[in-house]
DRENDO-1510 file (C-alpha; in Angstrom, 1 decimal, always signed):
<recs>
REC; n; res; u; v; w
REC; 1; MET; +35.9; +134.7; +53.6 .
REC; 2; GLY; +39.0; +134.0; +56.1 .
REC; 3; GLU; +41.6; +136.9; +54.3 .
REC; 4; ASP; +41.7; +139.6; +52.8 .
REC; 5; LEU; +41.6; +139.4; +48.8 .
REC; 6; SER; +45.2; +141.0; +48.8 .
REC; 7; GLY; +46.2; +139.0; +51.1 .
REC; 8; ALA; +44.6; +136.3; +48.5 .
REC; 9; MET; +46.0; +137.6; +45.5 .
REC; 10; THR; +49.5; +137.8; +47.8 .
REC; 11; SER; +49.4; +133.9; +49.6 .
REC; 12; LEU; +48.1; +132.6; +45.9 .
REC; 13; THR; +51.3; +134.4; +43.9 .
REC; 14; LEU; +53.4; +132.1; +46.1 .
REC; 15; ARG; +52.2; +129.7; +44.9 .
REC; 16; VAL; +52.3; +129.3; +41.4 .
REC; 17; GLY; +56.2; +131.6; +41.6 .
REC; 18; ASP; +58.5; +130.8; +38.4 .
REC; 19; LEU; +56.2; +127.5; +38.0 .
REC; 20; ALA; +54.1; +128.8; +34.9 .
REC; 21; GLU; +56.1; +128.6; +32.4 .
REC; 22; GLU; +57.1; +125.1; +33.4 .
REC; 23; TRP; +53.4; +123.7; +33.6 .
REC; 24; ASP; +53.5; +125.4; +30.0 .
REC; 25; ARG; +56.1; +123.0; +28.7 .
REC; 26; THR; +54.6; +120.4; +30.2 .
REC; 27; GLY; +51.1; +121.1; +29.3 .
REC; 28; LEU; +50.4; +120.3; +33.0 .
REC; 29; ILE; +50.1; +122.4; +36.7 .
REC; 30; PRO; +49.8; +119.2; +39.6 .
REC; 31; PRO; +46.7; +118.4; +40.3 .
REC; 32; GLU; +47.4; +118.0; +44.0 .
REC; 33; LEU; +47.9; +121.8; +43.6 .
REC; 34; LEU; +45.1; +122.1; +42.2 .
REC; 35; ARG; +43.2; +120.5; +44.5 .
REC; 36; ASP; +44.6; +122.2; +47.5 .
REC; 37; LEU; +44.1; +125.5; +45.6 .
REC; 38; GLY; +40.0; +123.8; +45.0 .
REC; 39; ALA; +39.9; +122.5; +48.6 .
REC; 40; GLU; +40.6; +126.5; +50.2 .
REC; 41; GLY; +38.4; +127.7; +47.4 .
REC; 42; ARG; +40.3; +129.3; +45.4 .
REC; 43; LEU; +38.8; +127.9; +42.6 .
REC; 44; CYS; +35.6; +129.2; +42.0 .
REC; 45; ALA; +35.4; +132.7; +44.9 .
REC; 46; GLU; +31.8; +133.6; +44.5 .
REC; 47; VAL; +30.4; +130.5; +45.8 .
REC; 48; PRO; +28.7; +131.8; +49.1 .
REC; 49; GLU; +30.2; +131.0; +52.6 .
REC; 50; GLN; +27.9; +128.8; +53.6 .
REC; 51; TYR; +28.6; +125.8; +50.8 .
REC; 52; GLY; +33.1; +126.6; +51.5 .
REC; 53; GLY; +33.0; +129.5; +49.5 .
REC; 54; TRP; +34.9; +132.9; +49.6 .
REC; 55; GLY; +31.4; +134.3; +49.2 .
REC; 56; LEU; +33.1; +136.9; +46.9 .
REC; 57; SER; +31.1; +139.9; +44.7 .
REC; 58; SER; +31.2; +139.8; +40.7 .
REC; 59; LEU; +33.5; +142.9; +41.1 .
REC; 60; HIS; +36.6; +141.0; +43.8 .
REC; 61; SER; +35.9; +137.9; +42.3 .
REC; 62; GLY; +37.3; +139.8; +38.8 .
REC; 63; ALA; +40.0; +141.5; +40.3 .
REC; 64; TYR; +41.2; +138.1; +41.9 .
REC; 65; THR; +40.8; +136.5; +38.3 .
REC; 66; ALA; +42.8; +138.8; +36.3 .
REC; 67; HIS; +45.7; +138.5; +39.2 .
REC; 68; ALA; +45.7; +134.7; +38.3 .
REC; 69; GLY; +45.0; +135.9; +34.9 .
REC; 70; GLY; +48.9; +137.3; +35.0 .
REC; 71; LEU; +50.2; +134.9; +36.3 .
REC; 72; CYS; +49.2; +132.2; +34.7 .
REC; 73; SER; +46.5; +131.8; +31.8 .
REC; 74; SER; +45.9; +128.2; +32.4 .
REC; 75; LEU; +46.0; +128.1; +36.3 .
REC; 76; ARG; +43.1; +130.9; +35.4 .
REC; 77; SER; +41.3; +128.9; +32.4 .
REC; 78; VAL; +40.7; +126.4; +35.5 .
REC; 79; MET; +39.6; +128.9; +37.9 .
REC; 80; THR; +37.2; +129.9; +34.8 .
REC; 81; SER; +35.9; +126.7; +34.1 .
REC; 82; GLN; +35.3; +125.2; +38.0 .
REC; 83; GLY; +33.0; +128.8; +39.2 .
REC; 84; MET; +31.0; +127.8; +35.6 .
REC; 85; ALA; +30.2; +125.0; +36.9 .
REC; 86; ALA; +29.5; +126.2; +40.1 .
REC; 87; TRP; +27.6; +129.0; +39.6 .
REC; 88; THR; +25.0; +126.6; +36.5 .
REC; 89; ILE; +24.7; +124.7; +39.1 .
REC; 90; GLN; +23.0; +127.5; +41.1 .
REC; 91; ARG; +21.6; +129.1; +38.0 .
REC; 92; LEU; +20.2; +125.6; +37.2 .
REC; 93; GLY; +20.6; +123.4; +40.1 .
REC; 94; THR; +17.3; +122.5; +43.1 .
REC; 95; ALA; +18.2; +123.7; +47.2 .
REC; 96; GLU; +19.6; +119.9; +47.0 .
REC; 97; GLN; +21.5; +119.8; +44.6 .
REC; 98; SER; +23.6; +123.3; +45.2 .
REC; 99; ALA; +24.0; +122.1; +48.9 .
REC; 100; GLY; +25.2; +118.4; +47.6 .
REC; 101; LEU; +27.4; +119.4; +44.5 .
REC; 102; LEU; +28.9; +123.0; +45.5 .
REC; 103; PRO; +30.6; +122.0; +48.6 .
REC; 104; ARG; +33.0; +119.3; +46.1 .
REC; 105; LEU; +33.6; +122.5; +44.3 .
REC; 106; THR; +34.9; +124.0; +47.5 .
REC; 107; GLY; +36.0; +120.8; +49.0 .
REC; 108; GLY; +39.1; +119.8; +46.4 .
REC; 109; ALA; +36.7; +117.8; +43.7 .
REC; 110; LEU; +37.3; +119.7; +39.6 .
REC; 111; SER; +35.2; +120.5; +36.8 .
REC; 112; ALA; +34.5; +121.2; +33.4 .
REC; 113; VAL; +31.9; +121.9; +31.3 .
REC; 114; GLY; +31.1; +120.9; +28.0 .
REC; 115; PHE; +29.6; +122.8; +25.3 .
REC; 116; SER; +31.0; +122.7; +21.9 .
REC; 117; GLU; +30.8; +120.0; +19.4 .
REC; 118; PRO; +32.5; +118.5; +16.9 .
REC; 119; GLY; +29.3; +120.5; +14.8 .
REC; 120; ALA; +27.8; +122.7; +17.8 .
REC; 121; GLY; +30.7; +125.2; +18.2 .
REC; 122; SER; +29.6; +129.5; +17.9 .
REC; 123; ASP; +26.2; +127.2; +16.6 .
REC; 124; LEU; +25.5; +125.8; +19.7 .
REC; 125; ALA; +21.9; +124.9; +19.1 .
REC; 126; ALA; +23.3; +122.5; +16.6 .
REC; 127; MET; +23.9; +120.8; +19.5 .
REC; 128; THR; +23.8; +116.6; +19.5 .
REC; 129; THR; +24.3; +115.2; +22.5 .
REC; 130; THR; +21.2; +113.9; +24.1 .
REC; 131; VAL; +19.7; +113.4; +27.6 .
REC; 132; ARG; +17.2; +110.7; +27.7 .
REC; 133; ARG; +15.2; +110.2; +30.1 .
REC; 134; ASP; +14.9; +106.3; +31.3 .
REC; 135; GLY; +12.6; +104.9; +34.5 .
REC; 136; ASP; +13.9; +106.4; +37.3 .
REC; 137; THR; +17.8; +107.6; +34.8 .
REC; 138; VAL; +18.5; +109.8; +32.5 .
REC; 139; VAL; +21.3; +107.8; +29.6 .
REC; 140; VAL; +23.5; +110.6; +28.2 .
REC; 141; ASP; +25.0; +110.4; +24.4 .
REC; 142; GLY; +27.2; +112.7; +22.7 .
REC; 143; HIS; +31.0; +114.2; +21.9 .
REC; 144; LYS; +32.2; +116.8; +23.1 .
REC; 145; LYS; +34.7; +118.9; +21.9 .
REC; 146; TRP; +37.5; +121.1; +23.6 .
REC; 147; VAL; +36.3; +121.6; +26.9 .
REC; 148; THR; +38.5; +123.2; +29.2 .
REC; 149; ALA; +40.0; +120.9; +32.8 .
REC; 150; ALA; +38.0; +118.4; +31.4 .
REC; 151; HIS; +41.8; +116.2; +32.1 .
REC; 152; TYR; +41.8; +117.1; +35.6 .
REC; 153; ALA; +38.0; +116.8; +36.2 .
REC; 154; ASP; +36.1; +114.9; +38.7 .
REC; 155; LEU; +32.3; +116.0; +38.1 .
REC; 156; LEU; +31.7; +117.1; +34.0 .
REC; 157; VAL; +29.1; +119.7; +33.5 .
REC; 158; VAL; +27.6; +118.9; +30.2 .
REC; 159; VAL; +24.7; +120.8; +28.5 .
REC; 160; GLY; +23.0; +118.2; +26.0 .
REC; 161; ARG; +19.4; +117.9; +24.8 .
REC; 162; GLN; +15.9; +116.5; +25.9 .
REC; 163; GLU; +13.1; +116.5; +24.5 .
REC; 164; ASP; +12.2; +119.8; +23.5 .
REC; 165; GLY; +14.4; +121.6; +25.6 .
REC; 166; ALA; +17.9; +122.4; +27.3 .
REC; 167; VAL; +19.1; +120.5; +30.0 .
REC; 168; ALA; +22.7; +120.8; +32.4 .
REC; 169; VAL; +23.7; +116.8; +34.1 .
REC; 170; VAL; +26.2; +116.1; +36.0 .
REC; 171; VAL; +28.7; +113.9; +35.5 .
REC; 172; PRO; +31.2; +112.0; +37.1 .
REC; 173; ALA; +34.2; +111.1; +35.4 .
REC; 174; GLY; +34.6; +108.0; +36.3 .
REC; 175; THR; +30.8; +106.6; +34.5 .
REC; 176; PRO; +31.3; +103.9; +32.4 .
REC; 177; GLY; +31.0; +104.9; +28.9 .
REC; 178; VAL; +33.1; +108.2; +29.8 .
REC; 179; ARG; +36.2; +108.8; +27.8 .
REC; 180; ILE; +38.2; +111.7; +27.8 .
REC; 181; GLU; +40.5; +111.9; +25.3 .
REC; 182; ARG; +43.0; +114.5; +26.1 .
REC; 183; ILE; +43.8; +117.4; +23.1 .
REC; 184; THR; +48.0; +117.7; +24.0 .
REC; 185; ASP; +48.9; +120.5; +21.6 .
REC; 186; PRO; +46.9; +123.4; +22.1 .
REC; 187; LEU; +48.0; +126.1; +21.1 .
REC; 188; GLY; +47.5; +128.3; +24.3 .
REC; 189; CYS; +46.9; +127.6; +28.2 .
REC; 190; ARG; +49.1; +124.7; +27.2 .
REC; 191; ALA; +47.8; +123.1; +31.1 .
REC; 192; ALA; +43.9; +124.0; +31.0 .
REC; 193; GLY; +43.5; +120.4; +30.8 .
REC; 194; HIS; +41.6; +121.0; +26.8 .
REC; 195; ALA; +39.7; +118.0; +26.2 .
REC; 196; ASP; +37.8; +115.4; +24.0 .
REC; 197; VAL; +35.2; +114.2; +26.0 .
REC; 198; HIS; +33.2; +111.5; +25.2 .
REC; 199; LEU; +30.2; +110.1; +26.4 .
REC; 200; ASP; +29.1; +105.9; +25.4 .
REC; 201; GLY; +25.4; +105.3; +26.7 .
REC; 202; VAL; +26.5; +107.1; +29.8 .
REC; 203; ARG; +23.9; +106.4; +33.1 .
REC; 204; LEU; +22.7; +108.1; +35.7 .
REC; 205; PRO; +20.4; +108.9; +38.3 .
REC; 206; ALA; +17.8; +111.5; +37.3 .
REC; 207; ASP; +18.3; +113.8; +39.8 .
REC; 208; SER; +22.4; +113.9; +37.6 .
REC; 209; VAL; +20.3; +116.6; +35.9 .
REC; 210; LEU; +20.3; +120.5; +37.4 .
REC; 211; GLY; +16.1; +121.3; +38.0 .
REC; 212; GLY; +15.2; +118.0; +36.4 .
REC; 213; HIS; +13.8; +119.7; +33.7 .
REC; 214; GLY; +14.4; +121.0; +30.1 .
REC; 215; LEU; +14.9; +124.9; +29.0 .
REC; 216; PRO; +14.9; +127.1; +26.4 .
REC; 217; THR; +18.5; +126.3; +24.4 .
REC; 218; ALA; +19.4; +130.2; +24.1 .
REC; 219; LEU; +18.7; +130.4; +28.2 .
REC; 220; LEU; +20.3; +127.7; +29.4 .
REC; 221; VAL; +23.4; +128.4; +27.1 .
REC; 222; THR; +22.8; +132.4; +27.9 .
REC; 223; THR; +22.9; +131.6; +31.8 .
REC; 224; ALA; +26.2; +128.6; +32.2 .
REC; 225; LEU; +28.2; +131.1; +29.3 .
REC; 226; ALA; +27.7; +134.7; +31.3 .
REC; 227; TYR; +30.6; +133.9; +34.3 .
REC; 228; GLY; +32.8; +131.9; +31.4 .
REC; 229; ARG; +32.9; +135.4; +29.9 .
REC; 230; MET; +33.6; +137.9; +32.4 .
REC; 231; SER; +36.3; +135.5; +34.1 .
REC; 232; VAL; +38.4; +134.8; +30.5 .
REC; 233; ALA; +37.8; +139.0; +30.4 .
REC; 234; TRP; +39.7; +139.4; +33.4 .
REC; 235; GLY; +41.4; +136.8; +33.4 .
REC; 236; CYS; +42.7; +138.8; +29.9 .
REC; 237; VAL; +42.5; +142.5; +32.1 .
REC; 238; GLY; +45.6; +139.9; +33.6 .
REC; 239; ILE; +47.7; +139.2; +30.5 .
REC; 240; LEU; +47.9; +143.1; +29.2 .
REC; 241; ARG; +49.3; +143.6; +32.8 .
REC; 242; ALA; +51.7; +141.0; +32.8 .
REC; 243; CYS; +52.4; +141.9; +29.1 .
REC; 244; LEU; +52.6; +145.8; +30.1 .
REC; 245; SER; +55.4; +144.5; +33.4 .
REC; 246; ALA; +57.1; +143.1; +31.1 .
REC; 247; ALA; +57.8; +145.5; +28.3 .
REC; 248; ALA; +57.8; +148.0; +30.9 .
REC; 249; ALA; +61.3; +146.7; +32.1 .
REC; 250; HIS; +62.7; +145.4; +29.2 .
REC; 251; ALA; +62.3; +149.3; +27.1 .
REC; 252; THR; +64.0; +150.9; +30.7 .
REC; 253; VAL; +67.3; +148.4; +30.8 .
REC; 254; ARG; +68.2; +147.1; +27.1 .
REC; 255; GLU; +70.0; +150.2; +25.3 .
REC; 256; GLN; +69.8; +150.4; +21.7 .
REC; 257; PHE; +72.1; +153.5; +20.6 .
REC; 258; GLY; +73.3; +154.2; +23.6 .
REC; 259; ARG; +70.2; +154.8; +24.8 .
REC; 260; PRO; +67.1; +152.9; +26.1 .
REC; 261; LEU; +64.4; +151.6; +24.6 .
REC; 262; ALA; +61.7; +153.6; +26.1 .
REC; 263; GLU; +63.5; +157.0; +25.3 .
REC; 264; HIS; +62.9; +156.2; +21.5 .
REC; 265; GLN; +59.3; +157.2; +20.8 .
REC; 266; LEU; +58.6; +154.1; +19.2 .
REC; 267; VAL; +58.8; +152.3; +21.4 .
REC; 268; ALA; +58.2; +154.5; +24.1 .
REC; 269; GLY; +54.1; +154.3; +22.0 .
REC; 270; HIS; +54.1; +151.3; +22.0 .
REC; 271; ILE; +54.5; +151.0; +25.8 .
REC; 272; ALA; +51.1; +153.5; +25.4 .
REC; 273; ASP; +49.7; +151.7; +23.9 .
REC; 274; LEU; +50.3; +148.4; +26.2 .
REC; 275; TYR; +48.4; +150.8; +29.2 .
REC; 276; THR; +46.3; +152.0; +27.0 .
REC; 277; ALA; +44.6; +148.7; +26.5 .
REC; 278; GLU; +45.0; +147.8; +30.2 .
REC; 279; GLN; +43.3; +150.9; +31.7 .
REC; 280; VAL; +40.2; +150.2; +28.5 .
REC; 281; ALA; +40.2; +147.2; +29.4 .
REC; 282; THR; +40.2; +147.7; +33.2 .
REC; 283; ARG; +36.7; +150.0; +33.1 .
REC; 284; VAL; +35.1; +148.3; +30.7 .
REC; 285; CYS; +35.7; +144.5; +33.0 .
REC; 286; GLU; +35.0; +146.6; +36.6 .
REC; 287; TYR; +31.6; +148.6; +34.4 .
REC; 288; ALA; +30.1; +144.2; +34.0 .
REC; 289; GLY; +31.3; +143.4; +37.6 .
REC; 290; ARG; +29.5; +146.6; +38.9 .
REC; 291; CYS; +26.2; +145.0; +36.7 .
REC; 292; TRP; +27.2; +142.0; +38.0 .
REC; 293; ASP; +26.4; +142.9; +41.4 .
REC; 294; GLU; +23.6; +145.5; +40.9 .
REC; 295; GLY; +21.9; +143.3; +38.5 .
REC; 296; SER; +21.0; +146.0; +36.0 .
REC; 297; PRO; +19.9; +144.9; +33.6 .
REC; 298; ASP; +22.9; +145.7; +31.0 .
REC; 299; GLN; +24.7; +143.2; +33.0 .
REC; 300; VAL; +23.6; +140.7; +29.4 .
REC; 301; VAL; +24.9; +143.6; +26.8 .
REC; 302; ALA; +28.0; +144.2; +29.7 .
REC; 303; THR; +29.4; +141.6; +30.0 .
REC; 304; VAL; +29.4; +140.4; +26.3 .
REC; 305; LEU; +31.0; +143.7; +25.8 .
REC; 306; ALA; +33.2; +143.5; +28.1 .
REC; 307; LYS; +35.0; +139.8; +27.1 .
REC; 308; HIS; +35.1; +140.9; +23.3 .
REC; 309; VAL; +37.3; +144.1; +24.1 .
REC; 310; SER; +39.3; +142.5; +27.2 .
REC; 311; ALA; +40.2; +139.6; +24.8 .
REC; 312; THR; +41.0; +142.1; +21.9 .
REC; 313; GLN; +43.1; +144.3; +23.5 .
REC; 314; ALA; +45.1; +141.4; +25.3 .
REC; 315; ALA; +45.5; +139.6; +21.7 .
REC; 316; ARG; +46.8; +142.8; +20.4 .
REC; 317; GLY; +48.4; +143.9; +23.6 .
REC; 318; ALA; +51.4; +140.5; +23.7 .
REC; 319; ALA; +51.8; +141.3; +20.0 .
REC; 320; THR; +52.3; +144.3; +21.2 .
REC; 321; ALA; +54.7; +143.0; +24.2 .
REC; 322; VAL; +56.6; +140.4; +22.2 .
REC; 323; GLN; +57.5; +143.7; +19.4 .
REC; 324; VAL; +59.1; +145.6; +21.9 .
REC; 325; LEU; +61.2; +142.5; +23.3 .
REC; 326; ALA; +61.6; +141.1; +20.8 .
REC; 327; SER; +64.3; +137.7; +20.7 .
REC; 328; ALA; +64.5; +138.3; +24.6 .
REC; 329; GLY; +60.7; +137.7; +24.2 .
REC; 330; SER; +60.6; +134.8; +21.7 .
REC; 331; ARG; +61.1; +132.1; +23.5 .
REC; 332; ASP; +58.4; +129.9; +24.2 .
REC; 333; GLY; +57.8; +129.8; +27.6 .
REC; 334; HIS; +58.3; +133.4; +28.0 .
REC; 335; THR; +55.9; +135.5; +30.1 .
REC; 336; VAL; +55.0; +137.4; +26.8 .
REC; 337; ALA; +55.0; +134.9; +24.4 .
REC; 338; ARG; +52.7; +133.0; +26.4 .
REC; 339; ALA; +50.8; +135.7; +26.0 .
REC; 340; TYR; +50.9; +136.1; +22.8 .
REC; 341; ARG; +49.1; +131.9; +22.2 .
REC; 342; ASP; +47.0; +132.4; +25.2 .
REC; 343; ALA; +45.5; +135.8; +24.2 .
REC; 344; LYS; +44.5; +134.4; +20.6 .
REC; 345; LEU; +42.5; +132.2; +22.5 .
REC; 346; MET; +40.2; +134.2; +24.6 .
REC; 347; GLU; +39.1; +136.0; +21.3 .
REC; 348; ILE; +38.4; +132.3; +20.0 .
REC; 349; ILE; +36.6; +130.9; +23.6 .
REC; 350; GLU; +33.1; +131.8; +25.1 .
REC; 351; GLY; +32.1; +133.4; +22.2 .
REC; 352; SER; +33.9; +133.6; +19.2 .
REC; 353; ASN; +34.5; +137.7; +18.1 .
REC; 354; GLU; +32.6; +137.3; +15.1 .
REC; 355; LEU; +29.9; +136.2; +18.1 .
REC; 356; SER; +30.5; +138.6; +19.9 .
REC; 357; ARG; +30.6; +141.5; +17.4 .
REC; 358; LEU; +27.0; +140.3; +16.1 .
REC; 359; MET; +25.3; +140.5; +19.9 .
REC; 360; LEU; +26.6; +143.9; +20.2 .
REC; 361; ALA; +25.3; +144.2; +16.7 .
REC; 362; GLN; +22.2; +142.8; +17.6 .
REC; 363; HIS; +22.3; +145.8; +20.7 .
REC; 364; ALA; +22.7; +148.6; +19.1 .
REC; 365; LEU; +19.7; +148.2; +16.1 .
REC; 366; SER; +17.3; +147.3; +17.9 .
REC; 367; ALA; +18.0; +150.1; +21.1 .
REC; 368; PRO; +15.8; +153.2; +21.6 .
REC; 369; GLY; +17.1; +155.8; +19.6 .
REC; 370; THR; +18.4; +153.6; +16.9 .
REC; 371; PRO; +18.0; +155.0; +12.7 .
</recs>
C-alpha cells in the first residue's frame, strides 16, 4: 500500500468532502469518481498487492470501511459490493481467474454481486437462476433483485444453480441478454446503485464459472456473503460514529430553558446511549476482524454476531440521534436523517436480523455445555 491507513482515511475524507448529501438527493455518485477510487485500490482494500490491491488485514480494512461508512453509506455500499466480488473471485476462482479478474477490480472496473431473487431472499436455497452448460459455453437465465452497485457495474458476479449444485459466474454487464433495471426510490443508501438484473439466455465462455464447477448452495452463499457481512458491520460502526458526532455537537450548542441540551439529563442520557452503542459495535467488529486474521474457528459466528449487533445498534442509534437533533436533523439529506434511513436497510441486507438471530440461536444451542 502506497500510503498509511490514516493517510488513506484523510484522502477519502477530502474526496467525499460535503458531497454525501448531494449524492443522497440525486441518487448518484459520479461514476468517474468511483472508477478513480477503484483504480487506486480504495474499493476493495483486502485484495493482495500482487493484484493491485492494498493487501489490508481484515481488522485494518474494517477500520477503513468504518471511516467510509461515517462519510457516506452509499459509497461504503459500493465498496462492500466491490470487496464481495473480489473476495468471491479469490475464494472460488482458479489462480488464472484471480490473475485475470482481480487486477480489473483494482484498475477501475466496477462490480456487483447478485444473490436475492423475487422468490429467494433469506432462503437462498430457493434460487431459480440457472447456469446451464452448452458445449464450451454456459447459458445464464434468471432474475436477481436489489443488486447493490449494479447500476454502476462493469462485471456482475451472479450466483445460480448448475445441475446438483450452485455456482458463481462472472457476467460482463454489456453481454447480450443482460438488462439492468435501476431501483429509483430505495429507502436508504440512495446513491448505491441498487438495481434488478434480468438475465435472458446470456451466453458466456465456460471459464466464466468461478472454479469451473458447482458447490453446495450453503457453502457458496456463506463464502460469498461473509465478506459482505463484515463490511456492513463496520459500515454500521461508521454510521454510529457520525450520529454520535452530530448529536454531541448539536447538544453542546443548542440551548433550551437557558442551558445547553447536553446539560439536560435526559438528553445526556441519549448521548451516553449513542456512545455505548458505538463502543459495543466497534468491539464486536474488532473481535470478528481478529478471528478473520487469525483463521479462528469462531470466524463464522463472530461475523454473524458483528453484523447483527452493529446493524441493530446503528438503527437504534440513528433514531436516537434524530431525536436529539429534532427538527434540525429531520430534513432530507442531513447526516442523521440519512443515517436513519441507511441504518434500517442494514438490518435487512446480507442476512436479515431475523436470520441472524436464528443462526446465533443455532450456534448457542449446539455449543458444548448447552442444557
